[in-house]
Backbone as JSON Lines, residues from 0, in Angstrom:
{"i":0,"aa":"A","n":[0.1,5.03,-2.89],"ca":[0.35,5.98,-3.97],"c":[0.68,5.22,-5.27]}
{"i":1,"aa":"L","n":[1.41,4.14,-5.14],"ca":[1.78,3.39,-6.34],"c":[0.56,2.73,-6.96]}
{"i":2,"aa":"G","n":[-0.37,2.3,-6.15],"ca":[-1.6,1.71,-6.68],"c":[-2.41,2.71,-7.47]}
{"i":3,"aa":"A","n":[-2.47,3.95,-6.99],"ca":[-3.21,4.99,-7.7],"c":[-2.54,5.31,-9.03]}
{"i":4,"aa":"V","n":[-1.22,5.36,-9.05],"ca":[-0.5,5.6,-10.31],"c":[-0.76,4.47,-11.29]}
{"i":5,"aa":"G","n":[-0.75,3.24,-10.8],"ca":[-1.04,2.1,-11.66],"c":[-2.46,2.13,-12.21]}
{"i":6,"aa":"F","n":[-3.4,2.56,-11.39],"ca":[-4.78,2.64,-11.85],"c":[-4.94,3.71,-12.93]}
{"i":7,"aa":"V","n":[-4.28,4.84,-12.76],"ca":[-4.32,5.9,-13.78],"c":[-3.66,5.4,-15.06]}
{"i":8,"aa":"Y","n":[-2.56,4.67,-14.92],"ca":[-1.9,4.1,-16.11],"c":[-2.84,3.13,-16.82]}
{"i":9,"aa":"F","n":[-3.54,2.31,-16.05],"ca":[-4.49,1.35,-16.62],"c":[-5.58,2.07,-17.41]}
{"i":10,"aa":"L","n":[-6.13,3.13,-16.85],"ca":[-7.18,3.88,-17.54],"c":[-6.64,4.58,-18.79]}
{"i":11,"aa":"A","n":[-5.47,5.21,-18.65],"ca":[-4.9,5.94,-19.79],"c":[-4.53,5.0,-20.93]}
{"i":12,"aa":"S","n":[-3.96,3.86,-20.61],"ca":[-3.6,2.91,-21.67],"c":[-4.85,2.33,-22.33]}
{"i":13,"aa":"G","n":[-5.91,2.15,-21.56],"ca":[-7.16,1.67,-22.15],"c":[-7.76,2.66,-23.12]}
{"i":14,"aa":"I","n":[-7.75,3.93,-22.76],"ca":[-8.28,4.97,-23.65],"c":[-7.41,5.1,-24.89]}
{"i":15,"aa":"T","n":[-6.08,5.08,-24.71],"ca":[-5.17,5.17,-25.85],"c":[-5.37,4.0,-26.79]}
{"i":16,"aa":"N","n":[-5.5,2.82,-26.23],"ca":[-5.71,1.63,-27.05],"c":[-7.04,1.69,-27.79]}
{"i":17,"aa":"A","n":[-8.06,2.23,-27.15],"ca":[-9.37,2.35,-27.8],"c":[-9.28,3.26,-29.02]}
{"i":18,"aa":"F","n":[-8.56,4.36,-28.9],"ca":[-8.41,5.25,-30.05],"c":[-7.55,4.64,-31.14]}
{"i":19,"aa":"Q","n":[-6.53,3.87,-30.76],"ca":[-5.65,3.26,-31.76],"c":[-6.36,2.14,-32.52]}
{"i":20,"aa":"K","n":[-7.16,1.36,-31.85],"ca":[-7.81,0.2,-32.47],"c":[-9.15,0.55,-33.11]}
{"i":21,"aa":"G","n":[-9.58,1.79,-33.02],"ca":[-10.83,2.19,-33.66],"c":[-12.06,1.75,-32.91]}
{"i":22,"aa":"F","n":[-11.98,1.58,-31.61],"ca":[-13.11,1.21,-30.76],"c":[-13.75,-0.12,-31.17]}
{"i":23,"aa":"R","n":[-12.93,-1.04,-31.65],"ca":[-13.44,-2.39,-31.95],"c":[-13.63,-3.13,-30.64]}
{"i":24,"aa":"I","n":[-14.81,-3.66,-30.44],"ca":[-15.17,-4.26,-29.15],"c":[-14.35,-5.52,-28.86]}
{"i":25,"aa":"D","n":[-14.03,-6.3,-29.89],"ca":[-13.25,-7.52,-29.64],"c":[-11.83,-7.18,-29.19]}
{"i":26,"aa":"M","n":[-11.23,-6.14,-29.75],"ca":[-9.88,-5.75,-29.34],"c":[-9.9,-5.12,-27.95]}
{"i":27,"aa":"L","n":[-10.95,-4.37,-27.65],"ca":[-11.04,-3.77,-26.32],"c":[-11.19,-4.83,-25.24]}
{"i":28,"aa":"I","n":[-12.0,-5.84,-25.5],"ca":[-12.16,-6.93,-24.53],"c":[-10.85,-7.69,-24.35]}
{"i":29,"aa":"F","n":[-10.14,-7.92,-25.45],"ca":[-8.85,-8.61,-25.37],"c":[-7.86,-7.82,-24.51]}
{"i":30,"aa":"E","n":[-7.79,-6.52,-24.71],"ca":[-6.87,-5.69,-23.94],"c":[-7.29,-5.59,-22.47]}
{"i":31,"aa":"M","n":[-8.59,-5.56,-22.22],"ca":[-9.06,-5.49,-20.83],"c":[-8.72,-6.78,-20.08]}
{"i":32,"aa":"V","n":[-8.9,-7.91,-20.73],"ca":[-8.59,-9.18,-20.09],"c":[-7.08,-9.3,-19.85]}
{"i":33,"aa":"A","n":[-6.28,-8.8,-20.79],"ca":[-4.83,-8.85,-20.63],"c":[-4.36,-7.96,-19.49]}
{"i":34,"aa":"A","n":[-5.09,-6.89,-19.19],"ca":[-4.69,-5.96,-18.14],"c":[-5.25,-6.32,-16.76]}
{"i":35,"aa":"L","n":[-6.07,-7.32,-16.66],"ca":[-6.66,-7.68,-15.36],"c":[-5.62,-8.06,-14.3]}
{"i":36,"aa":"P","n":[-4.56,-8.8,-14.63],"ca":[-3.56,-9.07,-13.58],"c":[-2.94,-7.8,-13.02]}
{"i":37,"aa":"L","n":[-2.7,-6.8,-13.87],"ca":[-2.15,-5.54,-13.38],"c":[-3.12,-4.85,-12.44]}
{"i":38,"aa":"L","n":[-4.38,-4.85,-12.81],"ca":[-5.38,-4.22,-11.96],"c":[-5.47,-4.94,-10.61]}
{"i":39,"aa":"F","n":[-5.37,-6.26,-10.63],"ca":[-5.38,-7.03,-9.39],"c":[-4.17,-6.68,-8.53]}
{"i":40,"aa":"L","n":[-2.98,-6.59,-9.14],"ca":[-1.78,-6.26,-8.38],"c":[-1.85,-4.84,-7.8]}
{"i":41,"aa":"F","n":[-2.38,-3.91,-8.55],"ca":[-2.51,-2.55,-8.03],"c":[-3.5,-2.5,-6.87]}
{"i":42,"aa":"T","n":[-4.57,-3.28,-6.95],"ca":[-5.54,-3.33,-5.87],"c":[-4.92,-3.93,-4.61]}
{"i":43,"aa":"V","n":[-4.16,-5.0,-4.77],"ca":[-3.48,-5.61,-3.63],"c":[-2.49,-4.63,-3.02]}
{"i":44,"aa":"N","n":[-1.76,-3.92,-3.86],"ca":[-0.79,-2.93,-3.39],"c":[-1.47,-1.85,-2.56]}
{"i":45,"aa":"M","n":[-2.57,-1.33,-3.06],"ca":[-3.29,-0.29,-2.32],"c":[-3.82,-0.82,-0.99]}
{"i":46,"aa":"R","n":[-4.28,-2.05,-0.99],"ca":[-4.83,-2.64,0.23],"c":[-3.73,-2.86,1.28]}
{"i":47,"aa":"V","n":[-2.58,-3.36,0.85],"ca":[-1.46,-3.58,1.78],"c":[-0.98,-2.25,2.36]}
{"i":48,"aa":"C","n":[-0.87,-1.24,1.52],"ca":[-0.44,0.08,2.0],"c":[-1.46,0.66,2.98]}
{"i":49,"aa":"A","n":[-2.73,0.45,2.74],"ca":[-3.76,0.95,3.66],"c":[-3.67,0.24,5.01]}
{"i":50,"aa":"H","n":[-3.43,-1.07,5.0],"ca":[-3.27,-1.8,6.26],"c":[-2.02,-1.34,6.99]}
{"i":51,"aa":"G","n":[-0.94,-1.09,6.26],"ca":[0.28,-0.58,6.89],"c":[0.06,0.78,7.53]}
{"i":52,"aa":"A","n":[-0.68,1.64,6.86],"ca":[-0.98,2.96,7.42],"c":[-1.84,2.84,8.67]}
{"i":53,"aa":"A","n":[-2.8,1.93,8.65],"ca":[-3.65,1.74,9.83],"c":[-2.84,1.21,11.01]}
{"i":54,"aa":"L","n":[-1.92,0.29,10.75],"ca":[-1.07,-0.25,11.81],"c":[-0.15,0.82,12.36]}
{"i":55,"aa":"T","n":[0.4,1.64,11.49],"ca":[1.27,2.74,11.93],"c":[0.49,3.7,12.83]}
{"i":56,"aa":"E","n":[-0.74,3.98,12.46],"ca":[-1.57,4.88,13.27],"c":[-1.85,4.27,14.64]}
{"i":57,"aa":"K","n":[-2.1,2.97,14.7],"ca":[-2.34,2.31,15.99],"c":[-1.09,2.36,16.86]}
{"i":58,"aa":"C","n":[0.08,2.11,16.26],"ca":[1.32,2.11,17.03],"c":[1.68,3.52,17.5]}
{"i":59,"aa":"R","n":[1.29,4.53,16.75],"ca":[1.59,5.9,17.13],"c":[0.83,6.3,18.38]}
{"i":60,"aa":"Q","n":[-0.32,5.72,18.61],"ca":[-1.15,6.08,19.75],"c":[-0.71,5.41,21.05]}
{"i":61,"aa":"I","n":[0.09,4.36,20.95],"ca":[0.55,3.64,22.14],"c":[1.85,4.27,22.63]}
{"i":62,"aa":"P","n":[1.92,4.7,23.9],"ca":[3.16,5.31,24.38],"c":[4.25,4.26,24.56]}
{"i":63,"aa":"A","n":[5.48,4.71,24.42],"ca":[6.63,3.81,24.61],"c":[6.84,3.6,26.11]}
{"i":64,"aa":"F","n":[7.19,2.39,26.48],"ca":[7.49,2.08,27.87],"c":[8.99,2.22,28.05]}
{"i":65,"aa":"V","n":[9.42,3.3,28.69],"ca":[10.84,3.53,28.92],"c":[11.13,3.28,30.39]}
{"i":66,"aa":"N","n":[11.96,2.3,30.64],"ca":[12.36,1.92,32.0],"c":[11.15,1.68,32.91]}
{"i":67,"aa":"Q","n":[10.18,0.96,32.43],"ca":[8.98,0.68,33.2],"c":[9.01,-0.71,33.84]}
{"i":68,"aa":"I","n":[10.07,-1.46,33.59],"ca":[10.15,-2.81,34.14],"c":[10.68,-2.72,35.58]}
{"i":69,"aa":"P","n":[9.89,-3.17,36.58],"ca":[10.37,-3.1,37.97],"c":[11.52,-4.07,38.19]}
{"i":70,"aa":"S","n":[12.49,-3.62,38.94],"ca":[13.66,-4.44,39.19],"c":[14.25,-4.07,40.54]}
{"i":71,"aa":"A","n":[14.95,-5.02,41.15],"ca":[15.62,-4.75,42.42],"c":[16.9,-3.94,42.19]}
{"i":72,"aa":"E","n":[17.43,-4.02,41.0],"ca":[18.66,-3.28,40.69],"c":[18.31,-1.82,40.41]}
{"i":73,"aa":"P","n":[19.23,-0.92,40.75],"ca":[18.96,0.49,40.45],"c":[18.96,0.74,38.94]}
{"i":74,"aa":"I","n":[18.18,1.72,38.56],"ca":[18.09,2.06,37.14],"c":[19.32,2.86,36.74]}
{"i":75,"aa":"E","n":[19.92,2.46,35.66],"ca":[21.07,3.18,35.13],"c":[20.57,4.39,34.35]}
{"i":76,"aa":"P","n":[20.95,5.61,34.71],"ca":[20.45,6.78,33.98],"c":[20.97,6.87,32.55]}
{"i":77,"aa":"W","n":[22.1,6.25,32.26],"ca":[22.67,6.32,30.9],"c":[22.06,5.28,29.98]}
{"i":78,"aa":"M","n":[21.29,4.36,30.56],"ca":[20.73,3.29,29.75],"c":[19.21,3.33,29.82]}
{"i":79,"aa":"Q","n":[18.59,3.75,28.74],"ca":[17.14,3.75,28.67],"c":[16.72,2.79,27.57]}
{"i":80,"aa":"Q","n":[15.79,1.96,27.88],"ca":[15.36,0.95,26.93],"c":[13.92,1.22,26.52]}
{"i":81,"aa":"G","n":[13.71,1.41,25.23],"ca":[12.36,1.58,24.71],"c":[11.82,0.25,24.24]}
{"i":82,"aa":"V","n":[10.63,-0.08,24.68],"ca":[10.02,-1.34,24.28],"c":[8.76,-1.04,23.5]}
């Protein structure tokens, strides 16, 4: 979500700057080059969040193993261990 907000900010600031500078191509190129690190950071942010969401989805599909470890000792009903 933060990457999308950053991308919208990047577009809006570019349009605002274009109107303020009178659509001069040299100023537009200068502003675009200055904003490239922000665009890179927003892209990395979106990619990391997408990988986190994919990992969360994978972990959600795997059931928790509660007291599945075989042991000679009796299982304590008050103690359940999720792994």
